[in-house]
C-alpha positions, 0 to 999 in steps of 0.5 A, a space after each residue: 990535217 990530223 984526222 983526230 983534230 976537232 977541225 977534221 971531225 967537223 969536215 966529215 960528211 954528214 950522214 942521214 938514216 933511210 926510215 920506213 915511216 910506219 916503223 918508227 920508234 918513239 925516239 925518232 918520232 919525237 925528233 922528226 916533230 922537232 924538226 917539223 916544228 923548227 921547219 914551221 909545219 913545212 915538209 918536202 914529199 916526192 912521189 915516186 921520184 925515179 927521174 933518171 929511170 923514168 925513160 927507161 920504162 916509159 916510151 920517150 926514148 925518141 925525145 932527147 930534150 926531155 931525157 935531158 930535162 929528166 936527168 937534170 931533175 935527178 941532179 937536183 933530187 940528188 942535191 936535195 938529198 945530200 944538202 947539209 943545210 940545217 933549214 932543209 925541211 924533212 923529206 918524205 919519199 913515196 917509193 914504189 917497187 915490184 917486190 921487197 928487193 927492189 925497195 931495199 935496192 932503191 932505199 940503199 941507193 938513197 942512204 948512200 946520198 942522204 945527209 939527213 934522216 928520210 922517211 919512206 912510205 912504200 907504196 904499190 907499184 905504179 900507184 901512190 897508195 900506201 901499202 898496208 903494214 902486213 904487206 911493206 915487206 912481203 908485196 910482190 907485183 909480180 904475184 898481183 898482190 890484192 889490196 882493197 879499197 877499203 885497205 888503201 882508204 885506211 892507209 890514206 886515213 893513218 898517213 894523214 892522221 900521223 901527218 897531223 899529229 907531227 904538226 904538218 901544216 905545209 908540203 912542198 910536193 914533187 914527182 913523177 906522173 903529174 898530169 894537169 887537167 886544164 879544167 879547174 873543176 877536175 883533179 889532176 891525175 897520175 901518182 902525183 896528181 892523186 897523191 896531191 888531191 888526197 892531201 889537199 882535201 884533208 887541209 894541208 897547204 900543198 905547193 908544187 915543186 919545180 921537180 914535177 914530170 911531165 906537167 910542170 908547176 907552170 901548168 898547174 898554176 894556169 
């Protein structure tokens, strides 16, 4: 096939951009708002979706069945990233890292797979709290960067306000460190559980994705 032909151009894979959510320019913001409107207010959010790497830093090496499930979750996550369907809702990733190099390495890998724009919210290591703007590129867990409760609260408030301005109404939420309490009067815990609590208390309709670990959607619905 002639590479200059219209059919050849249509066959070329699409490529998305990995964007830091808090650094979006106006044009990107308008485009994102249009996508959210098209999705009727629905976005997809993953909290620290390092499924394949999870077994490397958690003590589950002697649980081959669990490791296999994590590998399967990674495959599905990659399929979502590489989907070219126009009906896929905008994708947001809460991404943790030990420093800027770690963040950039993860974002590079995401960019190699993404076929649509992906919006990154950098967080503190092993915690879903969004990093303050002045620390998104200077944060270093090894230096025990101190982030106060007031700063964390302000970043969550800003994030919630931005979501509402963009027209977000419903969130399909997945990721790691989701622990179901088993008590309806208590909040779920872990990174994903904490994020879910924050989003729900501000009025968003949050639906749990099948891609959660270690508790699953079925556990939360009991």
